[in-house]
VOLUM-782813 format. One record per residue (C-alpha): x, y, z; residue in one letter; residue number from 1. Coordinates in Angstrom, 1 decimal, always signed. Each point is the difference from the previous one (the first is absolute). Example, Ala and Ser with C-alpha at 12.3 -4.5 7.8 and 13.67 -1.06 7.14 Angstrom:
BEGIN
<site east="+12.3" north="-4.5" up="+7.8" residuo="A" num="1"/>
<site east="+1.4" north="+3.4" up="-0.7" residuo="S" num="2"/>
//
This chain:
BEGIN
<site east="+0.0" north="+0.0" up="+0.0" residuo="X" num="1"/>
<site east="+1.3" north="+3.4" up="-0.9" residuo="X" num="2"/>
<site east="-1.3" north="+3.0" up="+1.9" residuo="X" num="3"/>
<site east="+0.4" north="+3.7" up="-0.4" residuo="X" num="4"/>
<site east="+2.9" north="+1.4" up="+2.1" residuo="X" num="5"/>
<site east="+0.2" north="+3.7" up="+0.7" residuo="X" num="6"/>
<site east="+2.8" north="+0.3" up="+2.5" residuo="X" num="7"/>
<site east="+2.7" north="+2.6" up="-1.0" residuo="X" num="8"/>
<site east="+0.2" north="+2.5" up="+2.9" residuo="X" num="9"/>
<site east="+2.7" north="+1.7" up="+2.0" residuo="X" num="10"/>
<site east="+1.5" north="-3.3" up="+1.2" residuo="X" num="11"/>
<site east="+0.3" north="-1.0" up="-3.7" residuo="X" num="12"/>
<site east="+1.6" north="+3.3" up="-0.7" residuo="X" num="13"/>
<site east="+2.8" north="-1.1" up="+2.4" residuo="X" num="14"/>
<site east="+0.4" north="-3.2" up="-1.8" residuo="X" num="15"/>
<site east="+0.1" north="+1.8" up="-3.4" residuo="X" num="16"/>
<site east="+2.8" north="+2.1" up="+1.2" residuo="X" num="17"/>
<site east="+2.0" north="-3.0" up="+1.2" residuo="X" num="18"/>
<site east="-0.5" north="-1.6" up="-3.4" residuo="X" num="19"/>
<site east="+1.2" north="+3.2" up="-1.8" residuo="X" num="20"/>
<site east="-3.3" north="+1.7" up="-1.0" residuo="X" num="21"/>
<site east="-0.5" north="+3.6" up="+1.0" residuo="X" num="22"/>
<site east="-3.3" north="+0.8" up="-1.8" residuo="X" num="23"/>
<site east="-2.3" north="-0.9" up="+2.9" residuo="X" num="24"/>
<site east="+2.1" north="+2.0" up="+2.4" residuo="X" num="25"/>
<site east="+0.3" north="+2.9" up="-2.3" residuo="X" num="26"/>
<site east="-3.7" north="+0.2" up="-0.8" residuo="X" num="27"/>
<site east="-1.1" north="-0.3" up="+3.6" residuo="X" num="28"/>
<site east="+2.9" north="+2.3" up="+1.1" residuo="X" num="29"/>
<site east="-1.8" north="+2.9" up="-1.6" residuo="X" num="30"/>
<site east="-2.6" north="-0.3" up="+2.6" residuo="X" num="31"/>
<site east="+2.4" north="-0.2" up="+2.9" residuo="X" num="32"/>
<site east="+1.1" north="+3.5" up="-0.5" residuo="X" num="33"/>
<site east="+1.7" north="+2.3" up="-2.5" residuo="X" num="34"/>
<site east="+3.4" north="-1.1" up="-1.2" residuo="X" num="35"/>
<site east="+2.8" north="+2.1" up="-1.3" residuo="X" num="36"/>
<site east="+3.2" north="-0.7" up="-1.9" residuo="X" num="37"/>
<site east="+0.6" north="-2.7" up="-2.6" residuo="X" num="38"/>
<site east="-2.3" north="-2.9" up="-0.7" residuo="X" num="39"/>
<site east="+2.6" north="-2.4" up="+1.4" residuo="X" num="40"/>
<site east="+0.3" north="+1.9" up="+3.2" residuo="X" num="41"/>
<site east="-3.8" north="+0.1" up="+0.4" residuo="X" num="42"/>
<site east="-0.3" north="-3.7" up="-0.6" residuo="X" num="43"/>
<site east="+2.8" north="-0.6" up="+2.6" residuo="X" num="44"/>
<site east="-1.8" north="+2.2" up="+2.5" residuo="X" num="45"/>
<site east="-3.3" north="-1.9" up="-0.6" residuo="X" num="46"/>
<site east="+1.8" north="-3.3" up="+0.2" residuo="X" num="47"/>
<site east="+1.4" north="+0.9" up="+3.4" residuo="X" num="48"/>
<site east="-3.4" north="+1.1" up="+1.2" residuo="X" num="49"/>
<site east="-1.5" north="-3.4" up="-1.1" residuo="X" num="50"/>
<site east="+2.8" north="-1.9" up="+1.7" residuo="X" num="51"/>
<site east="-0.5" north="+1.9" up="+3.3" residuo="X" num="52"/>
<site east="-3.7" north="-0.3" up="-0.2" residuo="X" num="53"/>
<site east="+0.1" north="-3.7" up="-0.7" residuo="X" num="54"/>
<site east="+2.4" north="-0.7" up="+2.9" residuo="X" num="55"/>
<site east="-2.3" north="+1.6" up="+2.5" residuo="X" num="56"/>
<site east="-3.1" north="-1.9" up="-1.1" residuo="X" num="57"/>
<site east="-1.2" north="-2.9" up="+2.2" residuo="X" num="58"/>
<site east="-0.7" north="-3.4" up="-1.6" residuo="X" num="59"/>
<site east="-3.7" north="+0.7" up="+0.2" residuo="X" num="60"/>
<site east="+0.5" north="+3.4" up="-1.8" residuo="X" num="61"/>
<site east="+2.1" north="-1.7" up="-2.8" residuo="X" num="62"/>
<site east="-2.8" north="-2.5" up="-0.6" residuo="X" num="63"/>
<site east="-2.6" north="+2.9" up="-0.1" residuo="X" num="64"/>
<site east="+2.1" north="+1.8" up="-2.6" residuo="X" num="65"/>
<site east="-0.7" north="-3.0" up="-2.3" residuo="X" num="66"/>
<site east="-3.8" north="+0.4" up="+0.2" residuo="X" num="67"/>
<site east="-2.2" north="+2.2" up="-2.2" residuo="X" num="68"/>
<site east="-3.5" north="+1.0" up="+0.8" residuo="X" num="69"/>
<site east="-2.7" north="+2.0" up="-1.8" residuo="X" num="70"/>
<site east="-0.8" north="+3.6" up="+0.5" residuo="X" num="71"/>
<site east="-2.5" north="+2.4" up="-1.6" residuo="X" num="72"/>
<site east="-0.1" north="+3.6" up="-1.0" residuo="X" num="73"/>
<site east="-3.4" north="+0.8" up="+1.3" residuo="X" num="74"/>
<site east="+0.1" north="-0.5" up="+3.7" residuo="X" num="75"/>
<site east="-1.5" north="+3.4" up="+0.5" residuo="X" num="76"/>
<site east="-3.1" north="-1.3" up="-1.7" residuo="X" num="77"/>
<site east="+0.1" north="-3.4" up="+1.6" residuo="X" num="78"/>
<site east="+0.4" north="+1.3" up="+3.5" residuo="X" num="79"/>
<site east="+2.9" north="+0.4" up="+2.5" residuo="X" num="80"/>
<site east="-0.5" north="-3.5" up="+1.5" residuo="X" num="81"/>
<site east="+1.3" north="-1.7" up="-3.1" residuo="X" num="82"/>
<site east="+3.0" north="+2.2" up="+0.0" residuo="X" num="83"/>
<site east="+0.6" north="-0.8" up="+3.6" residuo="X" num="84"/>
<site east="+0.0" north="-3.8" up="-0.7" residuo="X" num="85"/>
<site east="+2.5" north="+0.5" up="-2.8" residuo="X" num="86"/>
<site east="+2.3" north="+2.2" up="+2.2" residuo="X" num="87"/>
<site east="-0.2" north="-2.5" up="+2.8" residuo="X" num="88"/>
<site east="+0.9" north="-2.9" up="-2.3" residuo="X" num="89"/>
<site east="+3.0" north="+1.9" up="-1.4" residuo="X" num="90"/>
<site east="+1.3" north="+0.8" up="+3.5" residuo="X" num="91"/>
<site east="-0.8" north="-3.3" up="+1.7" residuo="X" num="92"/>
<site east="+1.4" north="-2.2" up="-2.7" residuo="X" num="93"/>
<site east="+2.8" north="+2.3" up="-1.3" residuo="X" num="94"/>
<site east="-1.4" north="-0.3" up="-3.5" residuo="X" num="95"/>
<site east="+2.5" north="+1.1" up="-2.7" residuo="X" num="96"/>
<site east="-2.2" north="+0.5" up="-3.1" residuo="X" num="97"/>
<site east="-3.5" north="+1.0" up="-1.0" residuo="X" num="98"/>
<site east="-1.8" north="-0.4" up="-3.3" residuo="X" num="99"/>
<site east="-2.7" north="+2.5" up="-1.1" residuo="X" num="100"/>
<site east="-3.4" north="-1.6" up="-0.4" residuo="X" num="101"/>
<site east="-3.5" north="+1.1" up="-1.2" residuo="X" num="102"/>
<site east="-3.4" north="-0.3" up="+1.5" residuo="X" num="103"/>
<site east="-2.9" north="-1.1" up="-2.2" residuo="X" num="104"/>
<site east="-3.6" north="+1.0" up="-0.2" residuo="X" num="105"/>
<site east="-2.9" north="-1.1" up="-2.3" residuo="X" num="106"/>
<site east="+1.5" north="+2.1" up="-2.8" residuo="X" num="107"/>
<site east="+3.4" north="-1.5" up="+0.2" residuo="X" num="108"/>
<site east="+3.4" north="+1.1" up="+1.5" residuo="X" num="109"/>
<site east="+0.1" north="+3.2" up="+2.0" residuo="X" num="110"/>
<site east="+3.3" north="+1.7" up="-0.7" residuo="X" num="111"/>
<site east="+1.5" north="+2.6" up="+2.3" residuo="X" num="112"/>
<site east="+1.3" north="+3.4" up="-1.1" residuo="X" num="113"/>
<site east="+3.8" north="+0.8" up="-0.2" residuo="X" num="114"/>
<site east="-0.3" north="+2.4" up="+3.0" residuo="X" num="115"/>
<site east="-1.7" north="-2.7" up="+2.1" residuo="X" num="116"/>
<site east="+2.6" north="-2.6" up="-0.8" residuo="X" num="117"/>
<site east="+2.9" north="+2.4" up="+0.6" residuo="X" num="118"/>
<site east="-1.5" north="+1.1" up="+3.3" residuo="X" num="119"/>
<site east="-0.4" north="-3.6" up="+1.2" residuo="X" num="120"/>
<site east="+3.5" north="-0.8" up="-1.1" residuo="X" num="121"/>
<site east="+1.5" north="+2.8" up="+2.0" residuo="X" num="122"/>
<site east="-2.1" north="-0.9" up="+3.1" residuo="X" num="123"/>
<site east="+1.0" north="-3.7" up="-0.2" residuo="X" num="124"/>
<site east="+3.7" north="+0.9" up="-0.3" residuo="X" num="125"/>
<site east="-0.3" north="+2.0" up="+3.2" residuo="X" num="126"/>
<site east="-1.6" north="-3.0" up="+1.8" residuo="X" num="127"/>
<site east="+3.0" north="-2.3" up="-0.3" residuo="X" num="128"/>
<site east="+3.7" north="+0.0" up="+1.1" residuo="X" num="129"/>
<site east="+1.3" north="-1.6" up="-3.2" residuo="X" num="130"/>
<site east="-1.2" north="+1.6" up="-3.2" residuo="X" num="131"/>
<site east="-2.7" north="-2.0" up="-1.8" residuo="X" num="132"/>
<site east="+0.5" north="-1.3" up="-3.5" residuo="X" num="133"/>
<site east="-3.2" north="+1.0" up="-1.8" residuo="X" num="134"/>
<site east="-1.2" north="-2.0" up="-3.0" residuo="X" num="135"/>
<site east="-2.9" north="+0.1" up="-2.4" residuo="X" num="136"/>
<site east="-1.3" north="-2.0" up="-3.0" residuo="X" num="137"/>
<site east="+0.5" north="+2.6" up="-2.6" residuo="X" num="138"/>
<site east="+0.1" north="-2.0" up="-3.3" residuo="X" num="139"/>
<site east="-1.9" north="+2.8" up="-1.8" residuo="X" num="140"/>
<site east="+1.7" north="+2.9" up="+1.8" residuo="X" num="141"/>
<site east="-1.3" north="+1.5" up="+3.2" residuo="X" num="142"/>
<site east="-3.4" north="+0.1" up="-1.5" residuo="X" num="143"/>
<site east="-0.2" north="-3.7" up="+0.9" residuo="X" num="144"/>
<site east="-0.5" north="+1.2" up="+3.6" residuo="X" num="145"/>
<site east="-0.6" north="+3.7" up="+0.0" residuo="X" num="146"/>
<site east="-2.8" north="+2.3" up="-1.2" residuo="X" num="147"/>
<site east="+0.3" north="+3.3" up="-1.9" residuo="X" num="148"/>
<site east="+3.3" north="-0.9" up="-1.7" residuo="X" num="149"/>
<site east="+0.8" north="-0.7" up="-3.7" residuo="X" num="150"/>
<site east="-0.8" north="-3.5" up="-1.0" residuo="X" num="151"/>
<site east="+2.4" north="-2.1" up="-2.1" residuo="X" num="152"/>
<site east="-1.2" north="-2.8" up="-2.2" residuo="X" num="153"/>
<site east="+0.6" north="-3.6" up="+1.0" residuo="X" num="154"/>
<site east="+3.4" north="-1.4" up="-0.8" residuo="X" num="155"/>
<site east="-1.3" north="-1.9" up="-3.0" residuo="X" num="156"/>
<site east="-0.6" north="+3.3" up="-1.8" residuo="X" num="157"/>
<site east="+3.7" north="+0.9" up="+0.6" residuo="X" num="158"/>
<site east="+1.0" north="-3.4" up="-1.4" residuo="X" num="159"/>
<site east="-2.2" north="+0.7" up="-3.1" residuo="X" num="160"/>
<site east="+2.0" north="+3.1" up="-1.0" residuo="X" num="161"/>
<site east="+3.4" north="-1.8" up="+0.1" residuo="X" num="162"/>
<site east="+1.8" north="+2.9" up="+1.7" residuo="X" num="163"/>
<site east="+2.1" north="-0.8" up="+3.1" residuo="X" num="164"/>
<site east="+0.9" north="+3.7" up="+0.2" residuo="X" num="165"/>
<site east="-3.7" north="+0.8" up="+0.7" residuo="X" num="166"/>
<site east="-0.1" north="-2.7" up="+2.7" residuo="X" num="167"/>
<site east="+3.1" north="+1.5" up="+1.6" residuo="X" num="168"/>
<site east="-1.7" north="+3.3" up="+0.1" residuo="X" num="169"/>
<site east="-3.0" north="-1.7" up="+1.5" residuo="X" num="170"/>
<site east="+2.2" north="-1.6" up="+2.7" residuo="X" num="171"/>
<site east="+1.6" north="+3.4" up="+0.7" residuo="X" num="172"/>
<site east="-3.3" north="+1.9" up="+0.4" residuo="X" num="173"/>
<site east="-1.5" north="-2.8" up="+2.1" residuo="X" num="174"/>
<site east="+3.0" north="+0.2" up="+2.3" residuo="X" num="175"/>
<site east="-0.1" north="+3.8" up="+0.4" residuo="X" num="176"/>
<site east="-3.7" north="+0.1" up="+0.7" residuo="X" num="177"/>
<site east="+0.2" north="-2.9" up="+2.5" residuo="X" num="178"/>
<site east="+2.9" north="+1.5" up="+1.9" residuo="X" num="179"/>
<site east="-1.9" north="+3.3" up="+0.2" residuo="X" num="180"/>
<site east="-2.6" north="-1.7" up="+2.1" residuo="X" num="181"/>
<site east="+2.4" north="-2.1" up="+2.2" residuo="X" num="182"/>
<site east="+0.1" north="-3.3" up="-2.0" residuo="X" num="183"/>
<site east="+3.5" north="-1.5" up="-0.4" residuo="X" num="184"/>
<site east="-0.8" north="-3.4" up="-1.5" residuo="X" num="185"/>
<site east="-2.0" north="-0.8" up="-3.2" residuo="X" num="186"/>
<site east="-1.4" north="-3.5" up="-0.1" residuo="X" num="187"/>
<site east="+0.6" north="+0.2" up="-3.7" residuo="X" num="188"/>
<site east="+0.8" north="-0.7" up="-2.8" residuo="X" num="189"/>
<site east="-1.9" north="-3.0" up="-1.1" residuo="X" num="190"/>
<site east="+2.4" north="-2.4" up="-1.7" residuo="X" num="191"/>
<site east="-2.6" north="-2.7" up="-0.8" residuo="X" num="192"/>
<site east="-0.6" north="-1.0" up="-3.6" residuo="X" num="193"/>
<site east="-3.6" north="+0.2" up="-1.2" residuo="X" num="194"/>
<site east="+0.5" north="-3.4" up="-1.6" residuo="X" num="195"/>
<site east="-3.5" north="-1.5" up="+0.7" residuo="X" num="196"/>
<site east="-3.0" north="+1.9" up="-1.4" residuo="X" num="197"/>
<site east="-2.2" north="-1.7" up="+2.6" residuo="X" num="198"/>
<site east="+2.0" north="+1.5" up="+2.9" residuo="X" num="199"/>
<site east="-2.3" north="+1.9" up="+2.3" residuo="X" num="200"/>
<site east="+2.6" north="+1.8" up="+2.1" residuo="X" num="201"/>
<site east="+2.9" north="+1.3" up="-2.2" residuo="X" num="202"/>
<site east="-1.4" north="+1.1" up="-3.4" residuo="X" num="203"/>
<site east="+0.5" north="+3.7" up="-0.5" residuo="X" num="204"/>
<site east="+2.3" north="+0.2" up="+3.1" residuo="X" num="205"/>
<site east="+2.7" north="-1.6" up="-2.2" residuo="X" num="206"/>
<site east="+2.1" north="+1.8" up="-2.5" residuo="X" num="207"/>
<site east="-0.8" north="-2.8" up="-2.5" residuo="X" num="208"/>
<site east="+0.7" north="-3.6" up="-0.9" residuo="X" num="209"/>
<site east="+3.5" north="+0.2" up="-1.5" residuo="X" num="210"/>
<site east="+2.7" north="-0.7" up="+2.6" residuo="X" num="211"/>
<site east="+2.5" north="+2.3" up="-1.7" residuo="X" num="212"/>
<site east="-2.4" north="+2.9" up="-0.3" residuo="X" num="213"/>
<site east="-1.3" north="-0.4" up="+3.6" residuo="X" num="214"/>
<site east="+3.6" north="-0.2" up="+1.3" residuo="X" num="215"/>
<site east="+1.0" north="+3.2" up="-1.8" residuo="X" num="216"/>
<site east="-3.0" north="+1.9" up="+1.5" residuo="X" num="217"/>
<site east="+0.6" north="-1.4" up="+3.4" residuo="X" num="218"/>
<site east="+3.6" north="+1.1" up="-0.1" residuo="X" num="219"/>
<site east="-1.0" north="+3.5" up="-1.3" residuo="X" num="220"/>
<site east="-2.5" north="+0.4" up="+2.9" residuo="X" num="221"/>
<site east="+2.7" north="-1.0" up="+2.5" residuo="X" num="222"/>
<site east="+2.4" north="+2.5" up="-1.4" residuo="X" num="223"/>
<site east="-2.5" north="+2.9" up="+0.1" residuo="X" num="224"/>
<site east="-1.1" north="-0.8" up="+3.5" residuo="X" num="225"/>
<site east="+3.5" north="-0.4" up="+1.4" residuo="X" num="226"/>
<site east="+1.2" north="+3.2" up="-1.5" residuo="X" num="227"/>
<site east="-2.8" north="+1.8" up="+1.9" residuo="X" num="228"/>
<site east="+0.5" north="-1.7" up="+3.4" residuo="X" num="229"/>
<site east="-2.5" north="-2.8" up="-0.1" residuo="X" num="230"/>
<site east="+0.6" north="-3.6" up="+1.2" residuo="X" num="231"/>
<site east="-1.8" north="-2.5" up="-2.4" residuo="X" num="232"/>
<site east="-1.3" north="-3.5" up="-0.1" residuo="X" num="233"/>
<site east="-0.3" north="-2.4" up="-2.9" residuo="X" num="234"/>
<site east="-3.0" north="-2.2" up="+0.3" residuo="X" num="235"/>
<site east="-1.4" north="-2.8" up="+0.0" residuo="X" num="236"/>
<site east="+2.8" north="-2.6" up="-0.2" residuo="X" num="237"/>
<site east="+0.1" north="-2.5" up="-1.5" residuo="X" num="238"/>
<site east="-2.5" north="+1.6" up="-2.4" residuo="X" num="239"/>
<site east="-3.7" north="+0.0" up="+0.6" residuo="X" num="240"/>
<site east="-1.2" north="+0.6" up="-3.6" residuo="X" num="241"/>
<site east="-0.7" north="-3.6" up="-1.0" residuo="X" num="242"/>
<site east="-2.6" north="-0.8" up="+2.6" residuo="X" num="243"/>
<site east="-3.8" north="-0.2" up="-0.1" residuo="X" num="244"/>
<site east="-0.7" north="+0.8" up="+3.6" residuo="X" num="245"/>
<site east="-0.2" north="+3.4" up="+1.7" residuo="X" num="246"/>
<site east="+2.6" north="-0.4" up="+2.7" residuo="X" num="247"/>
<site east="-1.7" north="+2.7" up="+2.1" residuo="X" num="248"/>
<site east="-2.9" north="-2.5" up="+0.4" residuo="X" num="249"/>
<site east="+1.5" north="-3.4" up="-0.1" residuo="X" num="250"/>
<site east="+3.4" north="-1.7" up="-0.3" residuo="X" num="251"/>
<site east="+1.1" north="+0.0" up="-3.7" residuo="X" num="252"/>
<site east="+2.2" north="-2.7" up="-1.4" residuo="X" num="253"/>
<site east="+2.9" north="+0.7" up="-2.4" residuo="X" num="254"/>
<site east="+0.3" north="-3.3" up="-1.7" residuo="X" num="255"/>
<site east="+2.7" north="+0.6" up="-2.6" residuo="X" num="256"/>
<site east="+3.2" north="-2.1" up="+0.0" residuo="X" num="257"/>
<site east="+3.2" north="+1.4" up="+1.4" residuo="X" num="258"/>
<site east="+1.5" north="+0.2" up="-3.5" residuo="X" num="259"/>
<site east="-3.0" north="+2.2" up="-1.1" residuo="X" num="260"/>
<site east="+0.2" north="+2.2" up="+3.1" residuo="X" num="261"/>
<site east="+3.7" north="+0.6" up="-0.5" residuo="X" num="262"/>
<site east="-0.2" north="+0.7" up="-3.7" residuo="X" num="263"/>
<site east="-3.2" north="+2.1" up="+0.1" residuo="X" num="264"/>
<site east="-1.5" north="+1.2" up="+3.3" residuo="X" num="265"/>
<site east="+3.3" north="+0.6" up="+1.9" residuo="X" num="266"/>
<site east="+1.6" north="+2.2" up="-2.7" residuo="X" num="267"/>
<site east="-1.6" north="+3.4" up="+1.0" residuo="X" num="268"/>
<site east="+1.0" north="-0.7" up="+3.6" residuo="X" num="269"/>
<site east="+3.5" north="-0.8" up="-1.0" residuo="X" num="270"/>
<site east="+0.2" north="+3.3" up="-1.8" residuo="X" num="271"/>
<site east="-1.5" north="+1.7" up="+3.1" residuo="X" num="272"/>
<site east="+2.7" north="-1.4" up="+2.2" residuo="X" num="273"/>
<site east="+2.7" north="+1.0" up="-2.5" residuo="X" num="274"/>
<site east="-1.5" north="+3.5" up="+0.1" residuo="X" num="275"/>
<site east="+0.4" north="+0.2" up="+3.8" residuo="X" num="276"/>
<site east="-3.6" north="-0.6" up="+1.1" residuo="X" num="277"/>
<site east="-0.2" north="+0.3" up="+3.8" residuo="X" num="278"/>
<site east="-2.5" north="-2.8" up="+0.7" residuo="X" num="279"/>
<site east="-2.0" north="-2.8" up="-1.5" residuo="X" num="280"/>
<site east="-3.6" north="-0.7" up="+0.9" residuo="X" num="281"/>
<site east="-1.0" north="-3.6" up="-0.2" residuo="X" num="282"/>
<site east="-3.3" north="-1.2" up="-1.5" residuo="X" num="283"/>
<site east="-2.8" north="-1.4" up="+2.1" residuo="X" num="284"/>
<site east="+0.2" north="-3.3" up="-1.9" residuo="X" num="285"/>
<site east="+1.0" north="-3.6" up="+0.0" residuo="X" num="286"/>
<site east="+3.0" north="-0.6" up="-2.3" residuo="X" num="287"/>
<site east="+0.6" north="-3.8" up="-0.2" residuo="X" num="288"/>
<site east="+3.1" north="+0.4" up="-2.2" residuo="X" num="289"/>
<site east="+1.8" north="+1.9" up="+2.8" residuo="X" num="290"/>
<site east="-1.1" north="-2.6" up="+2.6" residuo="X" num="291"/>
<site east="+1.9" north="-2.8" up="-1.6" residuo="X" num="292"/>
<site east="-1.1" north="-3.0" up="-2.0" residuo="X" num="293"/>
<site east="-1.2" north="+1.8" up="-3.1" residuo="X" num="294"/>
<site east="+1.2" north="-1.0" up="-3.4" residuo="X" num="295"/>
<site east="+2.5" north="+2.3" up="-1.7" residuo="X" num="296"/>
<site east="-1.8" north="+0.0" up="-3.4" residuo="X" num="297"/>
<site east="-3.5" north="+0.8" up="-0.9" residuo="X" num="298"/>
//
């Protein structure tokens, strides 16, 4: 069974520094305080802060830093009690990361305004000792979660115009708008191939069905986002586009052979890793070929 893991937080920033990656520290360091001097000096200062912070954490706090919970931008509408529950959870369990959610009514999703989301982000950061890593599913730009903002088309539309340069601009704009409301981490881009027309869960969320084209667009999004201070996630490994089950409602099964997965579905993820993607989200799916015992040819 493969499940979705959303773990990267301050403790993982520490591990990234040990392994030689400074992007997480550099991105989050912007929220620790203004930095002066060269980029190298700033990264060094941020790395020292992470090391010192990590060393003072208790084991319980370190575990909490690996947990992500949901937050909303409309606590003013929902009532102070809901906010108090969130605040108490953050403090009691030393939570390291939060992901922006949406409420729903009979007409569909209720998105919060940029001002509401920014205000809540600021309030939450003041509630904790270790800065929160704030994430959001923004596959279509911040309009995926916010109201009153420009709405980008779904990734498949970008794939149709065959222009990675435009996808890079899309990643850059998404990053700038997200960072403006306190979000550091995009749970995007989608690296799945839309390889099965009957798929109920990927479809227009994918850049397309060709592995090379999808990989090029995934890499372009990563470049644009990174250059504008955004941490990114390629999803949903090992590739959720060849299933017939909505994985939000039931457990999907990815039944391809390992040879097929490696030659087709894995390829955009390989490109994402080569392009420096910060994290990989796993599919909510069974993948028999990765559990052992599956044939290597279809």
